[in-house]
PDB file of N, CA, C, O and CB in Angstrom:
ATOM      1  N   UNK A   1       0.841  -1.192   0.000  1.00  0.00           N
ATOM      2  CA  UNK A   1       0.000   0.000   0.000  1.00  0.00           C
ATOM      3  C   UNK A   1       0.881   1.247   0.000  1.00  0.00           C
ATOM      4  O   UNK A   1       1.875   1.291   0.724  1.00  0.00           O
ATOM      5  CB  UNK A   1      -0.954   0.002   1.223  1.00  0.00           C
ATOM      6  N   UNK A   2       0.540   2.259  -0.793  1.00  0.00           N
ATOM      7  CA  UNK A   2       1.388   3.457  -0.850  1.00  0.00           C
ATOM      8  C   UNK A   2       1.294   4.285   0.425  1.00  0.00           C
ATOM      9  O   UNK A   2       0.373   4.139   1.229  1.00  0.00           O
ATOM     10  CB  UNK A   2       1.004   4.316  -2.047  1.00  0.00           C
ATOM     11  N   UNK A   3       2.268   5.145   0.574  1.00  0.00           N
ATOM     12  CA  UNK A   3       2.260   6.053   1.719  1.00  0.00           C
ATOM     13  C   UNK A   3       1.132   7.068   1.571  1.00  0.00           C
ATOM     14  O   UNK A   3       0.749   7.426   0.457  1.00  0.00           O
ATOM     15  CB  UNK A   3       3.621   6.774   1.856  1.00  0.00           C
ATOM     16  N   UNK A   4       0.606   7.523   2.695  1.00  0.00           N
ATOM     17  CA  UNK A   4      -0.451   8.531   2.690  1.00  0.00           C
ATOM     18  C   UNK A   4       0.155   9.889   2.969  1.00  0.00           C
ATOM     19  O   UNK A   4       1.141  10.000   3.698  1.00  0.00           O
ATOM     20  CB  UNK A   4      -1.548   8.199   3.729  1.00  0.00           C
ATOM     21  N   UNK A   5      -0.433  10.921   2.390  1.00  0.00           N
ATOM     22  CA  UNK A   5       0.035  12.280   2.675  1.00  0.00           C
ATOM     23  C   UNK A   5      -0.667  12.805   3.914  1.00  0.00           C
ATOM     24  O   UNK A   5      -1.882  12.673   4.060  1.00  0.00           O
ATOM     25  CB  UNK A   5      -0.212  13.223   1.469  1.00  0.00           C
ATOM     26  N   UNK A   6       0.120  13.406   4.808  1.00  0.00           N
ATOM     27  CA  UNK A   6      -0.471  14.057   5.974  1.00  0.00           C
ATOM     28  C   UNK A   6      -1.018  15.417   5.567  1.00  0.00           C
ATOM     29  O   UNK A   6      -0.475  16.067   4.674  1.00  0.00           O
ATOM     30  CB  UNK A   6       0.568  14.204   7.116  1.00  0.00           C
ATOM     31  N   UNK A   7      -2.080  15.841   6.215  1.00  0.00           N
ATOM     32  CA  UNK A   7      -2.643  17.168   5.986  1.00  0.00           C
ATOM     33  C   UNK A   7      -1.742  18.169   6.692  1.00  0.00           C
ATOM     34  O   UNK A   7      -1.627  18.133   7.917  1.00  0.00           O
ATOM     35  CB  UNK A   7      -4.130  17.269   6.498  1.00  0.00           C
ATOM     36  N   UNK A   8      -1.099  19.066   5.940  1.00  0.00           N
ATOM     37  CA  UNK A   8      -0.060  19.918   6.528  1.00  0.00           C
ATOM     38  C   UNK A   8      -0.618  20.900   7.548  1.00  0.00           C
ATOM     39  O   UNK A   8       0.091  21.285   8.478  1.00  0.00           O
ATOM     40  CB  UNK A   8       0.661  20.681   5.439  1.00  0.00           C
ATOM     41  N   UNK A   9      -1.882  21.315   7.394  1.00  0.00           N
ATOM     42  CA  UNK A   9      -2.484  22.182   8.398  1.00  0.00           C
ATOM     43  C   UNK A   9      -2.782  21.427   9.681  1.00  0.00           C
ATOM     44  O   UNK A   9      -2.605  21.956  10.778  1.00  0.00           O
ATOM     45  CB  UNK A   9      -3.754  22.807   7.860  1.00  0.00           C
ATOM     46  N   UNK A  10      -3.234  20.192   9.541  1.00  0.00           N
ATOM     47  CA  UNK A  10      -3.593  19.393  10.713  1.00  0.00           C
ATOM     48  C   UNK A  10      -2.364  18.964  11.505  1.00  0.00           C
ATOM     49  O   UNK A  10      -2.411  18.913  12.734  1.00  0.00           O
ATOM     50  CB  UNK A  10      -4.386  18.165  10.289  1.00  0.00           C
ATOM     51  N   UNK A  11      -1.271  18.658  10.823  1.00  0.00           N
ATOM     52  CA  UNK A  11      -0.103  18.185  11.570  1.00  0.00           C
ATOM     53  C   UNK A  11       0.535  19.302  12.394  1.00  0.00           C
ATOM     54  O   UNK A  11       1.260  19.025  13.350  1.00  0.00           O
ATOM     55  CB  UNK A  11       0.928  17.597  10.613  1.00  0.00           C
ATOM     56  N   UNK A  12       0.273  20.568  12.033  1.00  0.00           N
ATOM     57  CA  UNK A  12       0.758  21.686  12.839  1.00  0.00           C
ATOM     58  C   UNK A  12      -0.152  21.963  14.030  1.00  0.00           C
ATOM     59  O   UNK A  12       0.288  22.570  15.006  1.00  0.00           O
ATOM     60  CB  UNK A  12       0.880  22.935  11.981  1.00  0.00           C
ATOM     61  N   UNK A  13      -1.404  21.534  13.971  1.00  0.00           N
ATOM     62  CA  UNK A  13      -2.389  21.910  14.982  1.00  0.00           C
ATOM     63  C   UNK A  13      -2.719  20.834  15.991  1.00  0.00           C
ATOM     64  O   UNK A  13      -3.179  21.149  17.089  1.00  0.00           O
ATOM     65  CB  UNK A  13      -3.626  22.321  14.319  1.00  0.00           C
ATOM     66  N   UNK A  14      -2.499  19.566  15.657  1.00  0.00           N
ATOM     67  CA  UNK A  14      -2.943  18.473  16.518  1.00  0.00           C
ATOM     68  C   UNK A  14      -1.807  17.531  16.857  1.00  0.00           C
ATOM     69  O   UNK A  14      -0.876  17.344  16.073  1.00  0.00           O
ATOM     70  CB  UNK A  14      -4.067  17.703  15.858  1.00  0.00           C
ATOM     71  N   UNK A  15      -1.900  16.938  18.049  1.00  0.00           N
ATOM     72  CA  UNK A  15      -0.991  15.878  18.470  1.00  0.00           C
ATOM     73  C   UNK A  15      -1.826  14.765  19.067  1.00  0.00           C
ATOM     74  O   UNK A  15      -2.975  14.979  19.455  1.00  0.00           O
ATOM     75  CB  UNK A  15       0.072  16.399  19.492  1.00  0.00           C
ATOM     76  N   UNK A  16      -1.250  13.576  19.139  1.00  0.00           N
ATOM     77  CA  UNK A  16      -1.933  12.448  19.750  1.00  0.00           C
ATOM     78  C   UNK A  16      -1.323  12.167  21.117  1.00  0.00           C
ATOM     79  O   UNK A  16      -0.106  12.247  21.288  1.00  0.00           O
ATOM     80  CB  UNK A  16      -1.854  11.199  18.844  1.00  0.00           C
ATOM     81  N   UNK A  17      -2.168  11.837  22.089  1.00  0.00           N
ATOM     82  CA  UNK A  17      -1.687  11.444  23.398  1.00  0.00           C
ATOM     83  C   UNK A  17      -1.332   9.959  23.355  1.00  0.00           C
ATOM     84  O   UNK A  17      -1.597   9.283  22.361  1.00  0.00           O
ATOM     85  CB  UNK A  17      -2.748  11.741  24.501  1.00  0.00           C
ATOM     86  N   UNK A  18      -0.734   9.454  24.431  1.00  0.00           N
ATOM     87  CA  UNK A  18      -0.367   8.037  24.478  1.00  0.00           C
ATOM     88  C   UNK A  18      -1.591   7.128  24.406  1.00  0.00           C
ATOM     89  O   UNK A  18      -1.524   6.020  23.874  1.00  0.00           O
ATOM     90  CB  UNK A  18       0.419   7.741  25.751  1.00  0.00           C
ATOM     91  N   UNK A  19      -2.711   7.612  24.947  1.00  0.00           N
ATOM     92  CA  UNK A  19      -3.924   6.798  24.924  1.00  0.00           C
ATOM     93  C   UNK A  19      -4.683   6.923  23.604  1.00  0.00           C
ATOM     94  O   UNK A  19      -5.709   6.267  23.421  1.00  0.00           O
ATOM     95  CB  UNK A  19      -4.831   7.191  26.073  1.00  0.00           C
ATOM     96  N   UNK A  20      -4.194   7.755  22.683  1.00  0.00           N
ATOM     97  CA  UNK A  20      -4.822   7.866  21.371  1.00  0.00           C
ATOM     98  C   UNK A  20      -5.808   9.000  21.224  1.00  0.00           C
ATOM     99  O   UNK A  20      -6.448   9.127  20.180  1.00  0.00           O
ATOM    100  CB  UNK A  20      -5.503   6.616  21.056  1.00  0.00           C
ATOM    101  N   UNK A  21      -5.949   9.837  22.252  1.00  0.00           N
ATOM    102  CA  UNK A  21      -6.830  10.996  22.132  1.00  0.00           C
ATOM    103  C   UNK A  21      -6.125  12.093  21.341  1.00  0.00           C
ATOM    104  O   UNK A  21      -4.899  12.106  21.239  1.00  0.00           O
ATOM    105  CB  UNK A  21      -7.254  11.517  23.530  1.00  0.00           C
ATOM    106  N   UNK A  22      -6.907  13.008  20.787  1.00  0.00           N
ATOM    107  CA  UNK A  22      -6.354  14.090  19.977  1.00  0.00           C
ATOM    108  C   UNK A  22      -6.239  15.342  20.839  1.00  0.00           C
ATOM    109  O   UNK A  22      -7.228  15.815  21.399  1.00  0.00           O
ATOM    110  CB  UNK A  22      -7.236  14.359  18.720  1.00  0.00           C
ATOM    111  N   UNK A  23      -5.027  15.871  20.938  1.00  0.00           N
ATOM    112  CA  UNK A  23      -4.771  17.068  21.728  1.00  0.00           C
ATOM    113  C   UNK A  23      -4.797  18.279  20.804  1.00  0.00           C
ATOM    114  O   UNK A  23      -4.267  18.234  19.694  1.00  0.00           O
ATOM    115  CB  UNK A  23      -3.409  16.966  22.479  1.00  0.00           C
ATOM    116  N   UNK A  24      -5.425  19.376  21.274  1.00  0.00           N
ATOM    117  CA  UNK A  24      -5.524  20.585  20.471  1.00  0.00           C
ATOM    118  C   UNK A  24      -5.275  21.790  21.351  1.00  0.00           C
ATOM    119  O   UNK A  24      -5.257  21.682  22.577  1.00  0.00           O
ATOM    120  CB  UNK A  24      -6.899  20.687  19.785  1.00  0.00           C
ATOM    121  N   UNK A  25      -5.084  22.938  20.724  1.00  0.00           N
ATOM    122  CA  UNK A  25      -4.928  24.193  21.454  1.00  0.00           C
ATOM    123  C   UNK A  25      -6.262  24.929  21.458  1.00  0.00           C
ATOM    124  O   UNK A  25      -7.152  24.626  20.664  1.00  0.00           O
ATOM    125  CB  UNK A  25      -3.809  25.075  20.824  1.00  0.00           C
ATOM    126  N   UNK A  26      -6.392  25.896  22.357  1.00  0.00           N
ATOM    127  CA  UNK A  26      -7.603  26.710  22.410  1.00  0.00           C
ATOM    128  C   UNK A  26      -7.570  27.783  21.321  1.00  0.00           C
ATOM    129  O   UNK A  26      -6.500  28.246  20.925  1.00  0.00           O
ATOM    130  CB  UNK A  26      -7.760  27.360  23.802  1.00  0.00           C
ATOM    131  N   UNK A  27      -8.729  28.161  20.854  1.00  0.00           N
ATOM    132  CA  UNK A  27      -8.862  29.242  19.881  1.00  0.00           C
ATOM    133  C   UNK A  27      -8.908  30.587  20.596  1.00  0.00           C
ATOM    134  O   UNK A  27      -8.949  30.635  21.826  1.00  0.00           O
ATOM    135  CB  UNK A  27     -10.126  29.048  19.017  1.00  0.00           C
ATOM    136  N   UNK A  28      -8.900  31.667  19.843  1.00  0.00           N
ATOM    137  CA  UNK A  28      -9.043  33.051  20.331  1.00  0.00           C
ATOM    138  C   UNK A  28      -7.868  33.521  21.182  1.00  0.00           C
ATOM    139  O   UNK A  28      -8.062  34.274  22.136  1.00  0.00           O
ATOM    140  CB  UNK A  28     -10.313  33.178  21.135  1.00  0.00           C
ATOM    141  N   UNK A  29      -6.654  33.090  20.853  1.00  0.00           N
ATOM    142  CA  UNK A  29      -5.511  33.549  21.626  1.00  0.00           C
ATOM    143  C   UNK A  29      -4.480  34.240  20.730  1.00  0.00           C
ATOM    144  O   UNK A  29      -3.289  34.225  21.045  1.00  0.00           O
ATOM    145  CB  UNK A  29      -4.867  32.376  22.365  1.00  0.00           C
ATOM    146  N   UNK A  30      -4.907  34.833  19.641  1.00  0.00           N
ATOM    147  CA  UNK A  30      -3.942  35.435  18.729  1.00  0.00           C
ATOM    148  C   UNK A  30      -3.819  36.943  18.865  1.00  0.00           C
ATOM    149  O   UNK A  30      -2.733  37.483  18.655  1.00  0.00           O
ATOM    150  CB  UNK A  30      -4.311  35.105  17.333  1.00  0.00           C
ATOM    151  N   UNK A  31      -4.887  37.635  19.207  1.00  0.00           N
ATOM    152  CA  UNK A  31      -4.786  39.094  19.339  1.00  0.00           C
ATOM    153  C   UNK A  31      -5.829  39.597  20.319  1.00  0.00           C
ATOM    154  O   UNK A  31      -6.615  38.811  20.849  1.00  0.00           O
ATOM    155  CB  UNK A  31      -4.959  39.789  17.968  1.00  0.00           C
ATOM    156  N   UNK A  32      -5.842  40.903  20.566  1.00  0.00           N
ATOM    157  CA  UNK A  32      -6.681  41.541  21.585  1.00  0.00           C
ATOM    158  C   UNK A  32      -6.428  40.910  22.958  1.00  0.00           C
ATOM    159  O   UNK A  32      -7.361  40.499  23.648  1.00  0.00           O
ATOM    160  CB  UNK A  32      -8.180  41.421  21.207  1.00  0.00           C
ATOM    161  N   UNK A  33      -5.157  40.844  23.339  1.00  0.00           N
ATOM    162  CA  UNK A  33      -4.785  40.157  24.572  1.00  0.00           C
ATOM    163  C   UNK A  33      -4.575  41.105  25.738  1.00  0.00           C
ATOM    164  O   UNK A  33      -4.382  40.639  26.861  1.00  0.00           O
ATOM    165  CB  UNK A  33      -3.539  39.355  24.353  1.00  0.00           C
ATOM    166  N   UNK A  34      -4.604  42.417  25.525  1.00  0.00           N
ATOM    167  CA  UNK A  34      -4.431  43.334  26.658  1.00  0.00           C
ATOM    168  C   UNK A  34      -5.504  44.420  26.599  1.00  0.00           C
ATOM    169  O   UNK A  34      -6.129  44.650  25.564  1.00  0.00           O
ATOM    170  CB  UNK A  34      -3.005  43.970  26.652  1.00  0.00           C
ATOM    171  N   UNK A  35      -5.693  45.072  27.728  1.00  0.00           N
ATOM    172  CA  UNK A  35      -6.655  46.159  27.779  1.00  0.00           C
ATOM    173  C   UNK A  35      -8.079  45.673  27.697  1.00  0.00           C
ATOM    174  O   UNK A  35      -8.551  44.965  28.586  1.00  0.00           O
ATOM    175  CB  UNK A  35      -6.395  47.127  26.677  1.00  0.00           C
ATOM    176  N   UNK A  36      -8.763  46.047  26.643  1.00  0.00           N
ATOM    177  CA  UNK A  36     -10.195  45.756  26.519  1.00  0.00           C
ATOM    178  C   UNK A  36     -10.473  44.405  25.889  1.00  0.00           C
ATOM    179  O   UNK A  36     -11.629  44.091  25.603  1.00  0.00           O
ATOM    180  CB  UNK A  36     -10.867  46.827  25.709  1.00  0.00           C
ATOM    181  N   UNK A  37      -9.461  43.608  25.667  1.00  0.00           N
ATOM    182  CA  UNK A  37      -9.672  42.343  24.952  1.00  0.00           C
ATOM    183  C   UNK A  37     -10.173  41.225  25.837  1.00  0.00           C
ATOM    184  O   UNK A  37     -11.361  40.901  25.819  1.00  0.00           O
ATOM    185  CB  UNK A  37      -8.402  41.911  24.300  1.00  0.00           C
ATOM    186  N   UNK A  38      -9.270  40.623  26.624  1.00  0.00           N
ATOM    187  CA  UNK A  38      -9.626  39.471  27.442  1.00  0.00           C
ATOM    188  C   UNK A  38      -9.065  39.640  28.845  1.00  0.00           C
ATOM    189  O   UNK A  38      -8.052  40.310  29.048  1.00  0.00           O
ATOM    190  CB  UNK A  38      -9.109  38.165  26.806  1.00  0.00           C
ATOM    191  N   UNK A  39      -9.736  39.026  29.802  1.00  0.00           N
ATOM    192  CA  UNK A  39      -9.252  39.099  31.179  1.00  0.00           C
ATOM    193  C   UNK A  39      -8.057  38.172  31.353  1.00  0.00           C
ATOM    194  O   UNK A  39      -7.839  37.254  30.563  1.00  0.00           O
ATOM    195  CB  UNK A  39     -10.374  38.732  32.178  1.00  0.00           C
ATOM    196  N   UNK A  40      -7.288  38.434  32.408  1.00  0.00           N
ATOM    197  CA  UNK A  40      -6.119  37.607  32.709  1.00  0.00           C
ATOM    198  C   UNK A  40      -6.530  36.165  32.971  1.00  0.00           C
ATOM    199  O   UNK A  40      -5.853  35.228  32.550  1.00  0.00           O
ATOM    200  CB  UNK A  40      -5.359  38.168  33.920  1.00  0.00           C
ATOM    201  N   UNK A  41      -7.634  36.000  33.663  1.00  0.00           N
ATOM    202  CA  UNK A  41      -8.121  34.660  33.974  1.00  0.00           C
ATOM    203  C   UNK A  41      -8.463  33.884  32.704  1.00  0.00           C
ATOM    204  O   UNK A  41      -8.156  32.698  32.579  1.00  0.00           O
ATOM    205  CB  UNK A  41      -9.346  34.741  34.885  1.00  0.00           C
ATOM    206  N   UNK A  42      -9.096  34.571  31.779  1.00  0.00           N
ATOM    207  CA  UNK A  42      -9.481  33.924  30.515  1.00  0.00           C
ATOM    208  C   UNK A  42      -8.258  33.550  29.693  1.00  0.00           C
ATOM    209  O   UNK A  42      -8.205  32.467  29.111  1.00  0.00           O
ATOM    210  CB  UNK A  42     -10.398  34.843  29.697  1.00  0.00           C
ATOM    211  N   UNK A  43      -7.263  34.452  29.642  1.00  0.00           N
ATOM    212  CA  UNK A  43      -6.042  34.172  28.875  1.00  0.00           C
ATOM    213  C   UNK A  43      -5.266  33.012  29.475  1.00  0.00           C
ATOM    214  O   UNK A  43      -4.684  32.205  28.751  1.00  0.00           O
ATOM    215  CB  UNK A  43      -5.151  35.413  28.813  1.00  0.00           C
ATOM    216  N   UNK A  44      -5.260  32.931  30.809  1.00  0.00           N
ATOM    217  CA  UNK A  44      -4.566  31.838  31.483  1.00  0.00           C
ATOM    218  C   UNK A  44      -5.212  30.499  31.142  1.00  0.00           C
ATOM    219  O   UNK A  44      -4.516  29.496  30.986  1.00  0.00           O
ATOM    220  CB  UNK A  44      -4.567  32.056  33.004  1.00  0.00           C
ATOM    221  N   UNK A  45      -6.520  30.478  31.026  1.00  0.00           N
ATOM    222  CA  UNK A  45      -7.220  29.255  30.643  1.00  0.00           C
ATOM    223  C   UNK A  45      -6.952  28.849  29.210  1.00  0.00           C
ATOM    224  O   UNK A  45      -6.936  27.662  28.885  1.00  0.00           O
ATOM    225  CB  UNK A  45      -8.694  29.424  30.845  1.00  0.00           C
ATOM    226  N   UNK A  46      -6.742  29.835  28.353  1.00  0.00           N
ATOM    227  CA  UNK A  46      -6.486  29.549  26.937  1.00  0.00           C
ATOM    228  C   UNK A  46      -5.105  28.944  26.706  1.00  0.00           C
ATOM    229  O   UNK A  46      -4.860  28.331  25.667  1.00  0.00           O
ATOM    230  CB  UNK A  46      -6.627  30.818  26.118  1.00  0.00           C
ATOM    231  N   UNK A  47      -4.201  29.115  27.673  1.00  0.00           N
ATOM    232  CA  UNK A  47      -2.857  28.539  27.532  1.00  0.00           C
ATOM    233  C   UNK A  47      -2.877  27.017  27.579  1.00  0.00           C
ATOM    234  O   UNK A  47      -2.074  26.358  26.916  1.00  0.00           O
ATOM    235  CB  UNK A  47      -1.942  29.069  28.625  1.00  0.00           C
ATOM    236  N   UNK A  48      -3.786  26.467  28.355  1.00  0.00           N
ATOM    237  CA  UNK A  48      -3.812  25.025  28.563  1.00  0.00           C
ATOM    238  C   UNK A  48      -4.303  24.315  27.306  1.00  0.00           C
ATOM    239  O   UNK A  48      -5.099  24.855  26.538  1.00  0.00           O
ATOM    240  CB  UNK A  48      -4.705  24.669  29.763  1.00  0.00           C
ATOM    241  N   UNK A  49      -3.816  23.107  27.115  1.00  0.00           N
ATOM    242  CA  UNK A  49      -4.269  22.299  26.002  1.00  0.00           C
ATOM    243  C   UNK A  49      -5.655  21.752  26.258  1.00  0.00           C
ATOM    244  O   UNK A  49      -6.164  21.837  27.375  1.00  0.00           O
ATOM    245  CB  UNK A  49      -3.301  21.169  25.739  1.00  0.00           C
ATOM    246  N   UNK A  50      -6.262  21.197  25.240  1.00  0.00           N
ATOM    247  CA  UNK A  50      -7.587  20.605  25.373  1.00  0.00           C
ATOM    248  C   UNK A  50      -7.628  19.340  24.527  1.00  0.00           C
ATOM    249  O   UNK A  50      -6.775  19.123  23.666  1.00  0.00           O
ATOM    250  CB  UNK A  50      -8.707  21.610  24.944  1.00  0.00           C
ATOM    251  N   UNK A  51      -8.613  18.524  24.782  1.00  0.00           N
ATOM    252  CA  UNK A  51      -8.810  17.301  24.018  1.00  0.00           C
ATOM    253  C   UNK A  51      -9.903  17.559  22.980  1.00  0.00           C
ATOM    254  O   UNK A  51     -10.948  18.129  23.295  1.00  0.00           O
ATOM    255  CB  UNK A  51      -9.186  16.099  24.954  1.00  0.00           C
ATOM    256  N   UNK A  52      -9.652  17.137  21.748  1.00  0.00           N
ATOM    257  CA  UNK A  52     -10.646  17.317  20.691  1.00  0.00           C
ATOM    258  C   UNK A  52     -11.872  16.445  20.969  1.00  0.00           C
ATOM    259  O   UNK A  52     -11.760  15.380  21.576  1.00  0.00           O
ATOM    260  CB  UNK A  52     -10.039  16.972  19.306  1.00  0.00           C
ATOM    261  N   UNK A  53     -13.020  16.898  20.531  1.00  0.00           N
ATOM    262  CA  UNK A  53     -14.265  16.178  20.758  1.00  0.00           C
ATOM    263  C   UNK A  53     -14.251  14.850  20.013  1.00  0.00           C
ATOM    264  O   UNK A  53     -13.633  14.721  18.957  1.00  0.00           O
ATOM    265  CB  UNK A  53     -15.468  17.026  20.321  1.00  0.00           C
ATOM    266  N   UNK A  54     -14.939  13.872  20.579  1.00  0.00           N
ATOM    267  CA  UNK A  54     -14.957  12.527  19.998  1.00  0.00           C
ATOM    268  C   UNK A  54     -15.577  12.509  18.608  1.00  0.00           C
ATOM    269  O   UNK A  54     -15.240  11.649  17.794  1.00  0.00           O
ATOM    270  CB  UNK A  54     -15.714  11.578  20.907  1.00  0.00           C
ATOM    271  N   UNK A  55     -16.485  13.450  18.322  1.00  0.00           N
ATOM    272  CA  UNK A  55     -17.120  13.472  17.000  1.00  0.00           C
ATOM    273  C   UNK A  55     -16.148  13.875  15.905  1.00  0.00           C
ATOM    274  O   UNK A  55     -16.352  13.516  14.745  1.00  0.00           O
ATOM    275  CB  UNK A  55     -18.304  14.420  17.004  1.00  0.00           C
ATOM    276  N   UNK A  56     -15.087  14.618  16.245  1.00  0.00           N
ATOM    277  CA  UNK A  56     -14.102  15.046  15.251  1.00  0.00           C
ATOM    278  C   UNK A  56     -12.851  14.179  15.247  1.00  0.00           C
ATOM    279  O   UNK A  56     -12.005  14.313  14.362  1.00  0.00           O
ATOM    280  CB  UNK A  56     -13.715  16.480  15.498  1.00  0.00           C
ATOM    281  N   UNK A  57     -12.729  13.294  16.227  1.00  0.00           N
ATOM    282  CA  UNK A  57     -11.486  12.564  16.429  1.00  0.00           C
ATOM    283  C   UNK A  57     -11.090  11.707  15.229  1.00  0.00           C
ATOM    284  O   UNK A  57      -9.927  11.717  14.826  1.00  0.00           O
ATOM    285  CB  UNK A  57     -11.605  11.696  17.646  1.00  0.00           C
ATOM    286  N   UNK A  58     -12.031  10.971  14.655  1.00  0.00           N
ATOM    287  CA  UNK A  58     -11.695  10.071  13.552  1.00  0.00           C
ATOM    288  C   UNK A  58     -11.265  10.849  12.315  1.00  0.00           C
ATOM    289  O   UNK A  58     -10.372  10.408  11.591  1.00  0.00           O
ATOM    290  CB  UNK A  58     -12.885   9.174  13.216  1.00  0.00           C
ATOM    291  N   UNK A  59     -11.881  11.991  12.062  1.00  0.00           N
ATOM    292  CA  UNK A  59     -11.510  12.808  10.899  1.00  0.00           C
ATOM    293  C   UNK A  59     -10.101  13.362  11.060  1.00  0.00           C
ATOM    294  O   UNK A  59      -9.326  13.396  10.105  1.00  0.00           O
ATOM    295  CB  UNK A  59     -12.512  13.961  10.700  1.00  0.00           C
ATOM    296  N   UNK A  60      -9.773  13.799  12.286  1.00  0.00           N
ATOM    297  CA  UNK A  60      -8.438  14.343  12.532  1.00  0.00           C
ATOM    298  C   UNK A  60      -7.386  13.249  12.412  1.00  0.00           C
ATOM    299  O   UNK A  60      -6.314  13.472  11.850  1.00  0.00           O
ATOM    300  CB  UNK A  60      -8.366  14.999  13.920  1.00  0.00           C
ATOM    301  N   UNK A  61      -7.691  12.073  12.937  1.00  0.00           N
ATOM    302  CA  UNK A  61      -6.728  10.970  12.872  1.00  0.00           C
ATOM    303  C   UNK A  61      -6.446  10.549  11.430  1.00  0.00           C
ATOM    304  O   UNK A  61      -5.336  10.125  11.108  1.00  0.00           O
ATOM    305  CB  UNK A  61      -7.244   9.771  13.670  1.00  0.00           C
ATOM    306  N   UNK A  62      -7.458  10.669  10.560  1.00  0.00           N
ATOM    307  CA  UNK A  62      -7.232  10.355   9.145  1.00  0.00           C
ATOM    308  C   UNK A  62      -6.291  11.375   8.503  1.00  0.00           C
ATOM    309  O   UNK A  62      -5.539  11.046   7.586  1.00  0.00           O
ATOM    310  CB  UNK A  62      -8.571  10.315   8.381  1.00  0.00           C
ATOM    311  N   UNK A  63      -6.341  12.609   8.990  1.00  0.00           N
ATOM    312  CA  UNK A  63      -5.496  13.668   8.418  1.00  0.00           C
ATOM    313  C   UNK A  63      -4.042  13.567   8.881  1.00  0.00           C
ATOM    314  O   UNK A  63      -3.140  14.054   8.198  1.00  0.00           O
ATOM    315  CB  UNK A  63      -6.055  15.037   8.789  1.00  0.00           C
ATOM    316  N   UNK A  64      -3.808  12.937  10.040  1.00  0.00           N
ATOM    317  CA  UNK A  64      -2.435  12.786  10.541  1.00  0.00           C
ATOM    318  C   UNK A  64      -2.122  11.311  10.754  1.00  0.00           C
ATOM    319  O   UNK A  64      -2.012  10.868  11.897  1.00  0.00           O
ATOM    320  CB  UNK A  64      -2.237  13.578  11.863  1.00  0.00           C
ATOM    321  N   UNK A  65      -1.977  10.541   9.678  1.00  0.00           N
ATOM    322  CA  UNK A  65      -1.857   9.081   9.811  1.00  0.00           C
ATOM    323  C   UNK A  65      -0.573   8.613  10.501  1.00  0.00           C
ATOM    324  O   UNK A  65      -0.567   7.522  11.071  1.00  0.00           O
ATOM    325  CB  UNK A  65      -1.931   8.454   8.454  1.00  0.00           C
ATOM    326  N   UNK A  66       0.495   9.376  10.475  1.00  0.00           N
ATOM    327  CA  UNK A  66       1.778   8.885  11.001  1.00  0.00           C
ATOM    328  C   UNK A  66       2.203   9.563  12.285  1.00  0.00           C
ATOM    329  O   UNK A  66       3.352   9.407  12.698  1.00  0.00           O
ATOM    330  CB  UNK A  66       2.853   9.069   9.976  1.00  0.00           C
ATOM    331  N   UNK A  67       1.325  10.308  12.932  1.00  0.00           N
ATOM    332  CA  UNK A  67       1.695  10.979  14.182  1.00  0.00           C
ATOM    333  C   UNK A  67       1.472  10.081  15.359  1.00  0.00           C
ATOM    334  O   UNK A  67       1.729  10.478  16.496  1.00  0.00           O
ATOM    335  CB  UNK A  67       0.911  12.260  14.363  1.00  0.00           C
TER     336      UNK A  67
END
């Protein structure tokens, strides 16, 4: 069977945990980070990683076959 191409956008955004779950980053952390944008508490929460929802997991895993 030939090699599969990884989705280059997905391989930059997702990682797999040892148990096979898909790890992702939080959205909305690119700009408006001071002043009237977001509170410190909210920004601190956005730093932490998150697990992708089970409904999207199989699609993401197909995009990153060798990770």
